[in-house]
N, C-alpha and C positions, 0 to 999 in steps of 0.2 A: 538952944541946943535941942530941946524937945520939939520944937517946930521942924529942924533938919531932919531928925529921927523918924518923924511923922511922915514928912515929905519923901523920904528916902522908902520908907516901908509901902506908903501907897504907890509910888512910881514902880516899886518891884513887884507888886502883886499880879499884874498882868503876867509878866516873866514866870513868876512862880507856877501860875496855871497852866501857862503852854507846856511846861517841861512835864507836867503830869498828865497830860491828854492821853488817852488811852489809843492803843493802835486800832486800826481797822479789823475787824473780826471776820472779814470775807476771804482776807489772804488766805493761802494755803502754807501751812508751816511743813509739811513733809511732803515729798515726791517719791517714795520708796517704790510706789507702785508704777510711777510714768516717768521712768528714768529715760534720757535721751539717748543713752549708749547701752549696749550689752558687750559683755566681754566673755572671752574664751582663752584657753589655756590649751595648748598643744603641748603635750608631755611625751618625749621621744627617749627612750632606752636604747643606747648605742653601744654594742658590745662588737669589737674587732676580734675575728675568729685567730688572726695572726699571734695577737697577744696572749689568748688562751693557750694556743698552741705551744708557744714560746715558752711558757711557765710549766708546761707539761714537760717539755722536752729534757733529756738528761745532760745534753750539750750545755745548755743553759746559754744566757744572751753573751756572755765573756767570749766565749769560742767563735763567734761570728763577726765578721767585720761589718762596719757601718753599711757598706753597699750592700751585703747580702740582707741585712736588715730591712733596709729600704725597698729593694725588691720584694721581699716577702710581705710587706706592708701594703705595697701597692697592687699587687697579684691576688690578694685574699678578698674573699667575700665577706661582708659585713651582715650582723644581723640588727634589725631595727625593729623596736616593738613601739607601737605609736598609739597615744590614748588622747580623745578630745574630752575637756571638761567644761561645760556648758553649766549656764544658771538652770534650775529646776524648772523654770517655765520654758525651755526651749529643750525638754526632754527627747521630744519626738526627731528633732533635728540632730540632737546627740547621738541617739540610737543610729540613726542614719550614717552619721559621719564615722562612729566605732565599727559599724559592721563593714565598712569599705576600708577601714584602718590596715587590714592585713595585706591589702594589695599595694600598700605605698612602700617603696624599698628605700627612701630618704624623706629627711625633714622637708625637703625641697617640694616633694610630692605632695606631703600633707599640708603645707601653706597653699600650694596651690589648689588643693581639694577644699579649703577653707574659703580661699579668694573667689572662687567660682560660685561659693553660696552668698557671696557680698561682704565676706569678713576681710578686714584690713590690717597687715602687719605692724605692729607698734614698735616692740622691742622683744630682744632674747637675752637669756642667760645660759651658759653652759657649766655644769657642774661636773668635774671630773671625781670618779668613785672607783678606786680598786680595779683598774685595767677596763674601765667604761667609762661611758660619759652619759650625761643626764641632761637633754636639752629642755628648755622652757620658752615656748614662743607664745608671745601674747599677742592676741588678735580683737580687734574692736570693730564693732558694726553699729553705725549711727539708724536710730529708728526713724 
């Protein structure tokens, strides 16, 4: 029995030493400064002028027919405020995009302006908030 235990221990020593081998110290552990992607969020605040007028109206929405309401929604202008949110290291590009943001009438215009600068659309979310909508468009650019 002692010989068997001694044989097993001698046979297992190489396996134990391999399991405790230290990792290579030249490997990079963090790549926070060397990421392969840049991300941007385009935030759009969309307020329909028809919805604001409808709330102020003394008639209220009950006196209007559905056809009248649809016609008002189609014929009114909308206001969109757009902001571009980029990482700190791309501050110059963020300033440039936000200066031209006032010229964009729709979120499609904002996405197109980002696409011209090499950004690619990834996903979008729409959050309705009391008569308005907030659009979040997520963009990505590979380095």
